[in-house]
Each structure stands twice: as structure tokens, then as C-alpha cells.
N, C-alpha and C positions, 0 to 999 in steps of 0.2 A: 580199433573202432568197431562198435557193434553194427551188424547189418541185419535188417529185416526185409521181407519181401511180401508184396501184396499185388493184387491185380490193379487196384486203383488207389491212389493217394489223393486225399482232399486236404487242401491247405486252408484252414479257417472253418470253424463250426458256427458261423453266423447265420443270418437269415437265409442265405442261399445254400451254404454248406450243409446245413441240417437236412434240407430237402434232398440234396444229392446223396447224402449218406443213407437216407431212408431208401431212396429209389435204387441206387446201385447195389446195396446189400440185399435187396429183395430178389435180385437176379441169381443169387447163389455165388457171385463173384466175391473174392476177398477184398475188403475195403478197410483202409486206415484213414481216420479223420484226425487232423492235428490242430490243436487249439493252443494259442499262446497263453491264454488266461486260465483261471481255475474253473472248477465245476460251478454250475449255477445253483449252489445250495443256500446262498444267503437269503434270509427272509425278505430283505429289501427288494430282491428281484421279483418275488412272487406276490407280495402285497403291492397293489398298484400305486399307493401313495409313497411307496419306497423310492420312487423316482427322485424325490427331493434329495435323498442321500446318494443315490447312484450317479447323479449328474456331476457330482464333485469328483476330483481326482481320487483314485483308489485302485484296489487290485482288480476291479471289474471294469475299469475304464482306462483307455490309453491316455487320456488327458493331454491331447496334443495342443500346441499353440502354433498359429501361423507366424510367418515372418512379418516384419513391420509392413502394414498395408498402406501403400503410398497415397491412396485416395480416401483413406479413413484416418487421417492425421497420424500416420505411421504407428498406429496401434497394433499390438499383437492380439489376435482374437483367439479365444479359447474354443477348442474343438473336442468335445467329449465324443468318444467312439467306444462301442462295446468291446470288452475283452473278457469273454466268458462263453460258455456254451449258450448259443442263441445270439451271440454278438450284440449288435445294437438293438435287436428286438427284445433283449433282456433288460435294457436300460432306457428305452424310449417311452413316449407318451401313448403308445399303443393305438394311435389313430389309424383306422383302416381306410385308405384312399387308393384308388386305382390310377387316377388321371383321366384324361379324356381320350376318346377314339382318335382324335386328330394327332395326339402326341405320338402314338404308335404308327399311324399311317405315315407320319413324317419320317420315321425310321425306315419304313419300307420304301418310301419314295427316294431315299438316299441309296438304294440298291441292296437293301438287306431283305432279301426274299424270305417270306414266311414270318415276318415280324410286324405285320399290320394288325389292326384291331380285330379283324375277323379271325385271325389266327390265334391271338392271345386271349380274347374275351372268353372262349370256352375253357381255357386253362384257369383263369381267375375263378370261374364258377365251379370247376371241378375240385379246386383246392379248398373251397369255402364250405363251412357249415354255418350258415347264417341262421341265428335263432329266431329271426322274424318269420321266416318261411321261405321256401323255394318259390321263385317266380321267374319272369323272363329276364330279370337282371341279376338274380342271386341263386346260389346253389345250396344244397344241403347234402351232408354225407361226406364232405371232404374233411381232411385232418385239421384245417385251420379254423378254430371257433371264432366267430364274429358275433358280437353282442351289443345291445344298447347299454349305455352306462346305467348302473343299477340305482344310484341315488343322485339325482340332479340337484345342484345348488339353485335356489330361487333366483340368484343373480344371472345364472346361465340362461334361465327362461326369460328374464328381462331382455337379455341380449337378442335372443331369437325374436321376441315380440317387437323389437325395434325395427324389424325389417321393413314393414310398410312405410314407416316414417322416413326412411332414407331411400325409398323407391326401389326396394328389393323384395323378391318373393320369399316366403318361408319355404325352405327346401327340406323335405323329410327324408331324402336319400341322395347324398352326394355321389353315390355310385350308381345312380339310376339314369334317367333320361337326360338330365342336365346337372351341371355342377352349380350353376349360379344361384345365389341366394344365401340366406342365413338359416342355420339349423343345428341339430345335435349330431355330433360325430358318433359313428359306431367304432367299437374298439376290439382289439384282439384280446378278449378276456373270456373266462368261463367260470361261472358261479362266483363272480366277484373277485377272481384272481387273474393275474397276468397269464396270458397264453402265448408265450414266445414261440419262435420257430423251433427252438429246442424242445419245448413242451409238446408241440404239435407233431413234430416229425422225428425227433431223436429219442426222447424218453421212451416211447412205446416200443422201440426196436433195439434198445441197448443190449438186450440179452442175446441177440443173434450171434451165433458162434463165428460167423464170418465177418463180423464188424468189430474193429478195434478203435477205441476212442482214447486218444492221448492228450491230456490237458497239461498246462504249464510246460508246453513243448514249443520252443521257438524255432521256426524254420530259418536257416542261415542262407541257403541258396538252393536253386534247382540244379540237379546234376544233369548235365547235358553231354551226350556223346554223339558225334557226327550229326549235329543239328537235330537230335531227338532227345526229348526229356525221358530220362530213365529212372528218376527218383528225386529225393531231396536230402539235403544234409540238415540235421536238426541238432539243437542243444537242449538237453533236459537234465536238470539237477547237476549242472556243471559238466556233463559228459556229452560229447558229440557222437552221433551215430548216423549211418546212412540208411534210409528207408527206400527200397527199390519199388518201382511201379512197373509191372510187366506190361500193362496196357496203356494207361494214361495218368498224367498228373493234372489235377484240376485246381485252379486257384480260385478261392472264394474269400479273399482277404479284404475286399472292399476297395473303395476309391483311393484310399491312402496306402494300404499295405500291399495290394496286388502289384501296382507299378513299382513300389519300393523293392519288392522281391525280384521282379524282372531285372531291374537295374543292378541289384547286387549280384545277379547271376550272369551279367554280361549281355543282357538283351535291352537295347535302348539306343539313344542317340550316341553315335560314335564319339563326338567331341566331348560330351559330358563324361562318358565312361573313361576315356583316355586321360582326361584331366585328373581323375581320381586314381588312375593306375589300375583300373579294372580291365582285364582282358576282354576284348570285344568278341562275343560269341555270335551275335547277330545284330547288325546295325538297323535299328527300327526307330525311326524318327519320332513317332507319336507316343511312345511310352512316357507316361506322366503328364502329357499335354492335355489340352481340351477340358481342364478342370472347371466344373460349374457347380454353383451352390445357390441356395435360396438365402439371400441376405434379408435380415429381419430388423424391424424397429418397433418400439413399444410406446403406447400412450397409457398413462395411469391416472386414476381418480381415487379420492378417498371415499370410503363407503360408510355413510353415517348410520346405516341399518345394522351394521356389524354382523351381517349374514355371511360375510366372506371368511375365507380361511386366513386368520391373522394371528399375530403374536400379541396377546393382551391377557389380562386377568379375566376379562369377560369370556374369553374363548376356552379357558381351562375346563369348566364343567362339561362343555360340549365335547371336548376331546375325550374325556373319560367315558362319556355315554357312547361315543362312536367306537371306542375300542371294544366295548362289550357288544355293540351291534355287529361289528365285524366278526368277532369270535363266534357269536351264536347264530348270526343270521347272514353273514357275508354281505352286509349292506352298510351304508353310511359313508362317512368321509374317507375311510381308508380304502374303499373300493374305487375311489375317483381317480381318473387320470389327470385331473386338474383342468385339462383342456377339453371340457365336456361339450362345448358348443363352439361354433366357428362359422366360416362361410367363404364364399368366393365371389369376387366382383370383377366385372369387365370394365376396365378403366379406359381402354382405347380400342380402336378397331382391330379385330383379328379376322383374317379371311375365313377361319373356321368357327368363329363365334366363341372362342374359348375365353374364360376369365383369365386375368393376368395378375390378380392380387388374391392371396389367401389370408384369412383371418383366423386366429386362434384366440378365443376369449378365456381368460383365467379369473376366477373369483378370488383373487389374492394379489398382493404386490409381488412382482418378480423382477429382481435386479441381478444382472451379471449371472444369468443361468441359475439363480437361487443361491449363489455363493455369498451374496451380500444380504444379510437379513435386515428387513425393514419393519419397525414396530408399527402396530396399529392395523387397521383394516382398509383394504382397497381392492380395486379391480384393474386388470391389465388387458389391453387388446394388443396382440402381436399381429403384425402385418408384414408379409414378404412378397417380393416380386417373383412370379412363378417361372418366367422364361427369360432369364438374364442373357444379355448379349456379351457380357464380360467373360473372359476366359483366363484361367490361371494354370498352374502346373505343380506337380510334385517332383522334387529333386532329392538326391541323396545329400545328407549333411556330411557323411563320411563313409568309409568302407566297413564300419562296425555294424553288423546286422542288428545289434541291440539298440543302436542309437535311433532316435526319432528322425524321420525325414524332414526335409524342408517343405513347408506348405506355403505356396505363394498363390493365394486365392485371387488376387488382382481384382477385388471387388470394385465396382463403379468405374472401371477403366473405360467402359462404354457409356457415353452421356445419356443414352436412352434409359438406362437402368435407374438413374437418379431421378429423372422426371416422373417416372411411374411411381416410385416410392413417395415422392412429394404429394402426388395426387391421392395415393392410398392413405397417407398419413392424415390428410384432410378429411377423408371419408370416415376414418376411425374416430376422429374427433366429433364428427356429426352424430355418430351413433351414441356417444356418451352424452350428447346434448339433447337427445330425444326425450319425449314425455315418459317413455318407458323407464328411463333412469332418473327422472326428476326427483323422485322420492328418496333416492339413495345417494345421488351424486353430491358429494360435499366439496367439490372443487378439484380441478386438475392439479396433480402434484408433479407430473413428469410428462413433458418437459416444463409445463407451467404456462399460464396464460401470456407471459411475456414473450413467448416465441410465437410470432404471428406471420411475419412476411416470409415469402419463399426463401429469401436469403437466410433468414434465421432458422427455418426448418431444415434447409440443406446443411447448415453448420451443425445443427442438432444431430442429424443423421450421421454425418461424418464422425462425430464424437461419440456416438452411442450405438450404432448399428452392430448387430452380432449375427452369427450363423443361427439358422433354425434346424441345422443338423441333416442336410440333404446333399452332401457332396457326391458327384457322379462324373463319369466321362473320361477318366484318365487312361483307359485302355480301350478306346472306342471301337465299336463295331463298324466295319465298312470295307471299302475296297480302294480308297484313295491313298495318297502318300502318307497321310497321318493316321491311318487306321492301324490298330494293333491286332484285332481279331477279325476273322471273316464272319459271315452270317451263320456259320456252324459253330462259332465261338472258338475256333482253332486259332492259335497265335500264328500270324504270318511268318513263314520261314522256319518254324520250329515244329517238328512232328510230335505227336502224342502229348500236346500241351494245350489245354483249354482254360478259358477264364469265364466264370459265371458269377457275376455280382454287379453292383451298381457301376463299376468302372467301365462296363462295356456300353453303357447308354450313350448314344451319339449326342443326344440332347436331353435336358431335364424333362421329366413328366410334370404335369400340372397338379402338384400336391405332394403328399408324403411318399417316401420311396420304399418303405418296408415291404408292402404287399407286392409291388412290381419286382423286387429282388427275388422273392420266392417263385414268382412266375418265370423269371429268367432261368432259375435253376431247373424247374420242371421242364421248361422248353429245351434246355440243354440235354437233359436226360432223354427226352423223347427223340431228339435228333441223333443220339448215339446208337439207336437201333437195337437196344438190348431188351426192351420190354416184350 
């Protein structure tokens, strides 16, 4: 078996792993980054509209499915997750959202010192290069480029203009003083191209002599000696090898893969490990537990203006024009993230005044994550509940490290989650019935006007709700019996092992999780005392 040695080994080159690779290699220490997927060379990754192809199963996407969901008519839900340099930041909709100050103050209130808003807000600003300009809410000069969408669809503007008609303000900055209202999203793009975590943090430093990046390399287990992580065992091109870490191993695999790897390595609930015949290295009850995700439901109308992105003979000439616009100007349809506008609504009382529904407006039909094509022209409003009370878990399906884990999201197991979704669904319908949409609305096609009562809406949700791609919490940070890492992100009971990704979030943030994952990684590096 081949053996290599480095000071630091990073498992996963996703949103967080790329930040850590950049920072750790800047210290002169030797760093090895391991990524199960291929390099990020596909044009689909870099052309924003390529998300339509990336969201399907493929070599850049783990393409997971949940176990049958008891409260969603026993359906298996599709969970796309990034499997390439940049991780999910290379296949997502590029929406740049931080969440609210109260989200992070809640983490700190649970005993996680240094994780409040006042600690993390300066990091958000430091990482950011916002093209609008630096101000009290935004930074310039950071590696992560944040921009306005270059070519806004007229229907996205109709959505924003509907705000006053439904009693909401127009919000020109969801990362500013407040989240509430309807407006345009900013995106992680530069010059009309996707700007993933890999593009921001990894690509510029690839040539560092002390940085080794291994793609298509799957980690089988963490090598642990006397309760200390000393490396990892990997398989690459059918060959196993040990990669030693003189200082630390850092897991950045995300809410699915990080707990999976801990369990495969004998770190987790004793009863679950013994059931699979895995030797228990450390009995840690919270590994894989506390899973949270934003459950999403959609409302769709037909667009009689045909300004939407659709499949029709009418759309073909525009597609050809937009191809040339993209090639020569980096503008037009291909620069769109599809979810150009959206918003946040407060549906119930929150002690901190936080919204609890997020909207993503799409000037197109979107069914089953875009895997089911729908002819014609239409518009879709996605709505998700931001702070679910339901909790799920990640388990091993077998001892095979190449096998997908079991995902038990346990959506809607708490009744409060369902009631918020019902009210949010009604508000989305109201938006489509405003005067702003009167000229283009040719009738609701999904679920259709026949779905009226709360009972019918609930039945519709249970049959059609899907993930909006924000799983977190499965290696939560804290100091209680179910915590997996402490507030230094060190795994309880195992030396020289840290986790820095969405899995450490004790609770979900109010919005998209990509930017917070990068901040978690930067915070991790700063706590290591190497800068």
C-alpha cells in the first residue's frame, strides 16, 4: 500500500474545503486536498445556465435519494450534491445569502463562543468582493466575487414589482439591514460566469508547491491511533493508499459525507456501529443526527407573454441570439442563474423578527428539479420554510465506503413545519394573482385551481414537496450529549480531527447555505492559530 505524508489532509474540496486549502497552504505547511469527484473542467459548471444539466445525476453530482419519507407519502426525494472541485458551489444556483444575525446569535447562545453575528459578520465582509461597492454591509477585495445578475428576465421584474400588492417592501439587499421583502438576488458570479468556491479560492493557488490536489480519490476511512487522527485511507484508480497527516485531518465533506466517513471510521453511536460490525473507536451519539433541511413546494402558472424560458418553436430564435450574446458579451440567458429574484416573508411571530419563508422566482416551468421537461412557457415560485423543527439523520447503508448512505430527512415530522408551508403556499398564490402578473398569467397549472382547502393544500404538499438543497447539522457544534464538535470544530474525543462544513451548524440559517459554509472554513482556519 502506497503511503504519503502531509502536514494537513483536507477531505472534500467543496465550498469549505477550497477555503481551507487556500489558507493552510498559505502558511507554508504541506497540504493535501482529497476530492471524490473529477476536476471542475465541464463547461456546464462555468456557464451559469449549465445548472440545468448539472442538477441531474452525473459525474459531478452524487445524486443521492432519501429513504421513503413517512410524512411525504413514503416518497424517496432526490438530493443532488456537488461532486467536483467546488462541491455544491459548482452546481448550485449561485445565490449569495448570509442569513440573519439572530441565526448566528442563536448558535452562540447554545454555548458556542465566538460564533455570534458580531464574530462572523466581519468574516463575511472580508471574504467578499461585492461589485456594487464596499459599504457598512459589504466588502471589496475578498476572493469571493459577488455580483448582480447581468440580464434580468422581465418576468423576474414583475415578481419584484408585485411586492406592494401583497403588503411587502421591495428589498434591494437581502444581505443588508433586513431580509424581509421581494427583490433581486446577488450571485457568486464574475463577468457572467459562475464563481464557485474552487474558482475563488483553489484555482488561484493550484501551483503552490506545498499544495497537492487529488481528484477522483474516495476516502474510505480516517486512520486513528490512540484516539488521534493520523491520516486517511483512500482508494484511487482501484488502488488503496494511506495518506498521513502530521498535524490534523479536516473533514469538509458536507452534511451527508462527513458523518458517513465518521461512522465508517468507527466514530458514532455504539449500537449502530456494532450492528454493522464496525469496531467502535469512539462512542459519539450525535454523529449523523440533527439533520435539518429546507423543504420546498412550488406554484406554477402559464406565461402567455412567452418571455419565460420555455421549450417551444417560439423560443428557438431567442436561444440562438443568446448564445451569441454570451460568447461575445457574457450577457443574456446563459448568464442567468434562473432564480434571479426572490424574497423573504415573515409568516408568524419570531422573537427576533426573522422571516420564516423564502421564495425563489423562476421564469420557467420547473418540475422534479428540472428532470421532467414541460413543454410551453410558464413561471414558478419556490417557497421553503426557513427554520424547520423536524429532525432527521444520516446512517450507513453498509460497511462499503463507496455505497451511498441512508438519508432519513424526516420532513414534516413536526406539525409546525406543515402549517407554515400552507400559509406560505397561499402567499405565493397571491403574488401570481396581482396586477403585476395580470398581463402574463394564463392560469395556474400546478397544482391547479382545484386545490383550494387547507386539506387539499396539505395533500398537495405531501405529494410534491422536495428539497431546496440546504441540508445541515449532522455533526453539530456544541457541548451537549449530542454534539459532535466543540466550538473550535474539534471532534469530541478524537485528537487532531476537525470538521468544517454545513454539518456543524447547530440550526439552519435563514437562507441559502453556500456563503455560510465558506465563512465556517475561514473561521476554522483563524482558530487554528497559523496565520
